[in-house]
N, C-alpha and C positions, 0 to 999 in steps of 0.2 A: 446486093449489098447488105440487106437485112439478114440473109442466111449467114454471111460471113461474120457479122456482128454477134449473132447468136452462138455460132461455133466458137468464136473468140471468148465470149463470156463463159461458156461452158468449160472450155479449156482452162481459163483463168481460175474458175471455181475449183476445179479438180486439182490444180497446182497448189492453191492456197490450202485446201483440205489435206493434200499429201504432205505439204510442209509442216502443217500443224501436227499430224500424226507422227512424223519423223522426230520433231522437236520433243514431243512427249516421251518418246521411247528412250531417250537418254537422260531423263530426269528421274531421280529417285528420292524417296523420303529417307532420311538418315538421322543420326544423333550427332550433334556437334558439341565439343567442349572447347572453349576458348581460354587459352592461358596467356596472361601478360608475359612479355619477355623476361626470362630469368626467374619466373615464379613456378612453384610446383602445385599450386592450388588454382583451379579453374575460376575465372571471373564470371563465366556463364556456362550453362549446360542445358541442352534441350533439343527438341526436334528441329530439324533444318531440312532444306532441300538442296541436293547436290545435282549439278548438271555438268555435262561435258559434251561439247560439240566442236568437232574439227580441232581438238586440242585445247580449246578455250574452256576454262573451268569457271563455274559459277557456284557460289555458296551463299544461300539465303538463310539467315537466322530467323528464329521466331520473332525476335524483337524488331525486325525490319532491316537490320544491318545486312548489307550485301557486299560480297567480295567477288570481283571479276579479275581473273588471272589469264593473261594471254601468254602463249609460249614465246620464249626468247631463245634465239639461236637454234642450233641443230641438236643440242644435247637434251634428251628427254628429262623432264622434271624441273627445268629452269623456266621461270615465268617472270612477268612484270605485272604488278597489281594496277588497280585503277588510278593510283597516284603516280605511276611510273617507277615505283620502287621495286627492287629485286625480291622475288619470292621463290621458294623451292619446295618441291614435293619430296618427302622423306619416307623411307620404309620404316617399319618398326612395330606394326600392328598385326603381324602374322596373317595377312590376308583378311583381317577383320575390318579394315578401313585404310585410310591414308592420313598422313600428317602433312600439313602445309605450314612452312616457316615463313613468316612475314617480318617486316622490319621491327614492329613493336609487339607482336604476339604470334602465337602458334595456334592453329586450328586442327583439332583431332576430329576427323570425320569417321564415324563408325556406321557400317552397313546395318547392323542390328539396332533397332530403335528402342529396345528394352532399356530401362524400365518405363519408358514413356508410352 
């Protein structure tokens, strides 16, 4: 019984370590500009963290605000935010990033973190 417990503990440790490594692999530093709906001037701009796991998108701003977007339906780019409101991924940054349209704001995520 003692050997089984040790083997189980070792397997559990490897599983947790493997999960942590996988989670880190799909998280990147980025630059995020947040625009209030209908505005052409960003209300905030700075470094952020972008993650995507199994279609779920997470955007963490420097000020602590976080956006969690879950896929909705079968059409790529359609999401539901943490409040249950519709959100959409939009092209337009020519491979330099992604745009997410939410109910009250748009988030521009740039892969290049310059000038920060």
